[in-house]
C-alpha positions as CSV (number, residue, x, y, z in Angstrom):
1,X,0.0,0.0,0.0
2,X,1.1,3.5,-0.6
3,X,1.4,4.3,3.0
4,X,4.3,1.9,3.4
5,X,6.7,3.6,0.9
6,X,9.8,4.6,2.8
7,X,11.0,8.2,2.4
8,X,14.6,9.5,2.7
9,X,15.4,12.5,5.0
10,X,17.6,13.9,7.6
11,X,17.2,12.2,11.1
12,X,16.2,15.6,12.6
13,X,13.3,16.2,10.0
14,X,9.7,15.7,11.0
15,X,8.5,12.4,9.7
16,X,6.9,12.8,6.1
17,X,3.2,12.8,5.6
18,X,2.2,9.1,5.0
19,X,-0.1,10.2,2.1
20,X,1.8,12.9,0.3
21,X,5.4,12.0,1.3
22,X,5.9,15.6,2.4
23,X,7.0,17.3,5.6
24,X,4.1,19.5,6.7
25,X,4.4,23.1,7.8
26,X,3.6,23.9,11.4
27,X,-0.1,24.8,11.5
28,X,0.4,27.3,14.2
29,X,2.7,29.5,12.1
30,X,1.2,31.6,9.5
31,X,3.4,32.4,6.4
32,X,5.3,35.6,6.8
33,X,3.4,37.2,3.8
34,X,-0.1,36.2,5.2
35,X,-2.5,39.2,5.3
36,X,-2.9,40.7,8.7
37,X,-6.7,41.3,8.3
38,X,-8.3,38.0,9.6
39,X,-11.9,38.7,8.3
40,X,-10.6,39.7,4.9
41,X,-8.4,36.6,4.7
42,X,-11.4,34.5,5.6
43,X,-13.6,36.1,2.8
44,X,-11.0,35.8,0.3
45,X,-10.2,32.1,1.2
46,X,-14.0,31.4,1.4
47,X,-14.6,32.9,-2.1
48,X,-11.8,30.8,-3.6
49,X,-13.3,27.6,-2.1
50,X,-16.7,28.5,-3.3
51,X,-15.4,29.0,-6.9
52,X,-14.0,25.5,-6.6
53,X,-17.4,24.1,-5.9
54,X,-17.3,23.9,-2.1
55,X,-20.4,25.5,-0.1
56,X,-19.1,27.9,2.4
57,X,-20.3,29.9,5.5
58,X,-18.7,32.4,7.9
59,X,-17.4,31.2,11.2
60,X,-16.3,32.8,14.5
61,X,-13.0,32.3,16.1
62,X,-14.6,29.4,18.2
63,X,-15.5,27.6,14.9
64,X,-19.2,28.2,15.3
65,X,-21.5,29.7,12.6
66,X,-20.9,33.5,12.7
67,X,-24.6,34.5,12.0
68,X,-27.1,34.2,14.8
69,X,-30.3,32.4,14.1
70,X,-33.2,34.6,13.2
71,X,-35.5,32.3,15.1
72,X,-33.4,32.5,18.5
73,X,-36.2,32.8,21.3
74,X,-39.0,31.6,18.9
75,X,-38.0,28.0,17.7
76,X,-39.7,26.8,14.5
77,X,-41.4,23.5,14.5
78,X,-40.4,21.8,12.3
79,X,-36.9,23.3,12.5
80,X,-36.3,25.9,9.8
81,X,-33.4,25.2,7.5
82,X,-33.5,28.4,5.5
83,X,-36.9,28.2,4.0
84,X,-37.7,31.6,5.6
85,X,-35.1,33.3,3.4
86,X,-33.1,35.0,6.1
87,X,-29.6,34.2,7.1
88,X,-28.6,32.3,10.3
89,X,-29.3,28.6,9.7
90,X,-25.7,27.5,10.1
91,X,-24.4,24.9,7.7
92,X,-27.8,25.1,5.7
93,X,-26.7,28.7,4.6
94,X,-23.5,27.4,3.0
95,X,-23.3,28.6,-0.7
96,X,-21.1,28.5,-3.6
97,X,-22.7,31.8,-4.9
98,X,-20.1,34.6,-4.5
99,X,-22.9,37.2,-4.0
100,X,-24.4,35.0,-1.2
101,X,-20.9,34.4,0.3
102,X,-20.2,38.2,0.3
103,X,-23.7,38.9,1.8
104,X,-23.0,36.4,4.6
105,X,-19.6,37.9,5.5
106,X,-21.1,41.4,5.3
107,X,-23.7,40.3,8.0
108,X,-20.8,38.8,10.2
109,X,-17.9,41.2,9.7
110,X,-16.3,39.6,13.0
111,X,-15.9,36.2,11.2
112,X,-12.3,35.1,11.0
113,X,-12.9,31.7,9.3
114,X,-15.2,29.8,7.1
115,X,-16.8,26.3,7.1
116,X,-17.2,24.1,4.3
117,X,-20.5,22.0,4.2
118,X,-19.9,18.3,3.7
119,X,-22.1,15.9,1.8
120,X,-23.2,18.6,-0.7
121,X,-22.9,18.6,-4.5
122,X,-20.7,18.6,-6.6
123,X,-18.0,17.1,-4.3
124,X,-20.2,15.3,-1.7
125,X,-17.3,15.9,0.7
126,X,-16.4,13.5,3.5
127,X,-14.2,14.9,6.1
128,X,-12.0,12.5,8.3
129,X,-11.0,14.5,11.3
130,X,-7.8,12.9,13.0
131,X,-7.5,14.1,16.5
132,X,-4.4,14.1,18.8
133,X,-5.8,15.4,21.9
134,X,-6.5,13.6,25.3
135,X,-4.3,10.8,24.5
136,X,-6.0,9.9,21.2
137,X,-4.0,9.1,18.1
138,X,-6.4,9.3,15.1
139,X,-3.6,9.1,12.6
140,X,-2.2,5.8,13.8
141,X,-5.9,4.5,14.3
142,X,-6.6,5.2,10.7
143,X,-3.4,3.5,9.6
144,X,-4.5,0.5,11.6
145,X,-8.0,0.4,10.1
146,X,-6.3,0.5,6.6
147,X,-4.1,-2.4,7.5
148,X,-6.8,-4.4,9.2
149,X,-9.3,-4.1,6.3
150,X,-6.9,-4.0,3.5
151,X,-7.6,-0.7,1.8
152,X,-5.3,2.0,0.4
153,X,-5.1,5.5,1.7
154,X,-4.6,7.7,-1.4
155,X,-3.0,11.2,-1.4
156,X,-5.8,13.7,-0.8
157,X,-6.4,17.3,0.4
158,X,-5.0,17.6,3.9
159,X,-5.6,20.4,6.3
160,X,-3.4,20.7,9.3
161,X,-5.2,21.9,12.6
162,X,-3.7,24.2,15.3
163,X,-3.9,21.2,17.8
164,X,-1.6,19.1,15.8
165,X,-4.4,17.1,14.1
166,X,-5.4,17.0,10.5
167,X,-8.4,16.9,8.2
168,X,-8.5,14.6,5.2
169,X,-10.9,15.4,2.5
170,X,-12.6,12.7,0.3
171,X,-15.3,12.9,-2.3
172,X,-18.1,10.4,-1.9
173,X,-21.2,9.3,-3.8
174,X,-24.4,11.2,-3.8
175,X,-26.0,8.5,-1.7
176,X,-26.3,7.2,0.8
177,X,-25.6,10.2,3.0
178,X,-22.5,9.8,5.2
179,X,-23.5,10.3,8.9
180,X,-21.4,12.5,11.2
181,X,-19.7,10.6,14.1
182,X,-17.4,11.1,16.9
183,X,-15.0,8.1,17.7
184,X,-17.2,5.6,16.0
185,X,-14.5,4.2,13.6
186,X,-11.9,4.5,16.4
187,X,-10.9,6.7,19.2
188,X,-9.5,9.9,17.7
189,X,-11.2,9.6,14.5
190,X,-14.3,11.9,13.9
191,X,-16.3,12.0,10.6
192,X,-18.0,15.0,9.0
193,X,-20.7,14.0,6.6
194,X,-24.2,15.3,5.6
195,X,-25.1,18.1,7.8
196,X,-21.5,18.7,9.1
197,X,-18.8,21.1,8.1
198,X,-15.1,21.4,8.1
199,X,-13.1,24.5,9.1
200,X,-11.5,25.7,5.8
201,X,-7.8,26.2,5.3
202,X,-6.8,29.9,6.1
203,X,-9.3,30.2,8.9
204,X,-8.1,31.8,12.2
205,X,-9.4,30.4,15.4
206,X,-8.8,30.9,19.1
207,X,-6.2,28.2,19.0
208,X,-4.5,29.2,15.6
209,X,-4.7,29.0,12.0
210,X,-5.8,26.0,9.8
211,X,-3.5,25.5,6.9
212,X,-3.0,23.2,3.9
213,X,-0.3,20.7,4.2
214,X,2.8,21.4,2.0
215,X,2.1,20.4,-1.6
216,X,-1.3,18.9,-0.8
217,X,-3.1,17.5,-3.9
218,X,-5.2,20.0,-5.7
219,X,-8.4,17.9,-5.4
220,X,-9.8,15.5,-2.9
221,X,-9.4,11.8,-3.7
222,X,-12.4,9.4,-4.0
223,X,-13.2,7.8,-0.7
224,X,-11.9,4.1,-0.8
225,X,-14.7,1.6,-1.2
226,X,-13.9,-0.3,1.9
227,X,-13.7,2.8,4.1
228,X,-17.0,3.9,2.6
229,X,-18.4,0.6,3.7
230,X,-17.2,1.3,7.2
231,X,-18.6,4.9,7.2
232,X,-22.1,3.7,6.1
233,X,-22.4,0.5,8.3
234,X,-25.1,0.5,10.8
235,X,-23.9,1.7,14.3
236,X,-23.1,-1.0,16.9
237,X,-25.7,-1.6,19.5
238,X,-25.6,0.7,22.5
239,X,-24.1,-0.8,25.7
240,X,-23.0,-4.0,24.0
241,X,-21.0,-6.1,26.3
242,X,-17.6,-7.4,25.0
243,X,-17.4,-11.1,24.5
244,X,-15.3,-12.9,27.0
245,X,-11.8,-13.5,25.7
246,X,-12.3,-11.4,22.5
247,X,-10.1,-8.3,22.6
248,X,-11.3,-5.0,21.0
249,X,-8.6,-5.1,18.5
250,X,-7.8,-8.6,17.0
251,X,-4.4,-9.7,18.2
252,X,-3.3,-10.9,14.7
253,X,-4.1,-7.5,13.1
254,X,-2.1,-5.7,15.8
255,X,1.0,-7.9,15.1
256,X,0.5,-7.4,11.3
257,X,0.2,-3.7,11.8
258,X,3.5,-3.6,13.7
259,X,5.3,-5.7,11.2
260,X,4.3,-3.4,8.4
261,X,5.7,-0.2,10.1
262,X,7.8,2.0,7.8
263,X,10.8,3.9,9.1
264,X,9.7,6.9,11.0
265,X,6.6,5.0,12.4
266,X,8.1,2.0,14.0
267,X,7.8,3.1,17.6
268,X,4.6,5.0,17.3
269,X,2.8,1.8,15.8
270,X,4.4,-0.4,18.4
271,X,3.4,1.9,21.2
272,X,-0.2,2.2,19.7
273,X,-0.6,-1.5,19.3
274,X,0.8,-2.2,22.9
275,X,-1.6,0.2,24.3
276,X,-4.5,-1.6,22.6
277,X,-3.3,-4.9,23.9
278,X,-3.0,-3.4,27.3
279,X,-6.6,-2.2,27.2
280,X,-7.7,-5.7,26.3
281,X,-5.8,-7.3,29.2
282,X,-3.5,-9.1,26.7
283,X,-0.2,-7.1,26.8
284,X,1.7,-9.8,28.7
285,X,0.5,-12.5,26.4
286,X,1.4,-10.6,23.2
287,X,4.6,-8.9,24.5
288,X,6.9,-11.4,22.8
289,X,4.9,-11.4,19.6
290,X,5.0,-7.6,19.5
291,X,8.6,-7.5,20.2
292,X,9.3,-10.0,17.3
293,X,7.3,-8.0,15.0
294,X,9.1,-4.8,16.0
295,X,12.4,-6.5,15.5
296,X,11.3,-7.3,12.0
297,X,11.0,-3.7,11.2
298,X,14.6,-2.9,12.3
299,X,14.1,-1.9,15.9
300,X,16.3,-3.7,18.5
301,X,14.7,-6.0,21.0
302,X,15.7,-3.7,23.7
303,X,14.0,-0.7,22.0
304,X,10.9,-2.8,21.6
305,X,10.7,-4.0,25.2
306,X,11.1,-0.3,26.5
307,X,8.3,0.9,24.2
308,X,5.9,-2.0,25.3
309,X,6.8,-1.3,29.0
310,X,6.0,2.4,28.4
311,X,2.6,1.4,27.0
312,X,2.0,-0.8,30.1
313,X,2.7,2.0,32.5
314,X,0.5,4.3,30.6
315,X,-2.4,1.8,31.0
């Protein structure tokens, strides 16, 4: 798979992006030539996105829709989604029409960012939000899903977030609609589909600026078929009890995941797999197999055992 290609680079470099093979810029650092007027920058970037076919709307620094609902204090039943003709319906206001976009930003001159509506034509955008907060590692979790289910992760538009995460953009089919979800695929992986939106690159928030990864592809890739199946599968039953003796992450898949680690990801993958084994109560049982798999990638047995021990202490 494409993610397993090895990339040359100086040892002190940040590891290259597994999809583009490029070392990303730091998301909290705006380019020296960036405009100093955040609202003007947001409008300019939103108009460019609209021209490319992405429905947009203005956002506040807290990443919320910038225009207040005209129905506040008087909720509509059923909920109005813009049929009244006024602005203030959140993602339902998103548009590709430049005059409408300018009208929205004129109504919210405090907007410093813009949102891109997902699931809307022509792109039917699907956003995969890979988080790194609160101990989550969405990027590694997505690598594991790809290994476990055998699908490639093609280069696609990648937006770096101020918190160190990233948004991957994929195009999807017109139907069925992709539901929004938080952590359903795996901890650290959120999905933005129909009725959801992504913060557009160039937006300034309270935590920093969203930026495109260096040399990101110009267009989003089609969502891999197997990933689409995972995104549209029925949700698991609520409060499902785990089967006795069956770990949340199949042991064989964890071993394969570690064995397939490319240079630059070996310790990260081993640590992640050991954490999953620890959560399943199987870390002692799998320690020898995880160590052997890590040695297969080029790590020493001493390094591997130290990483597994660190995961054990974390649990």
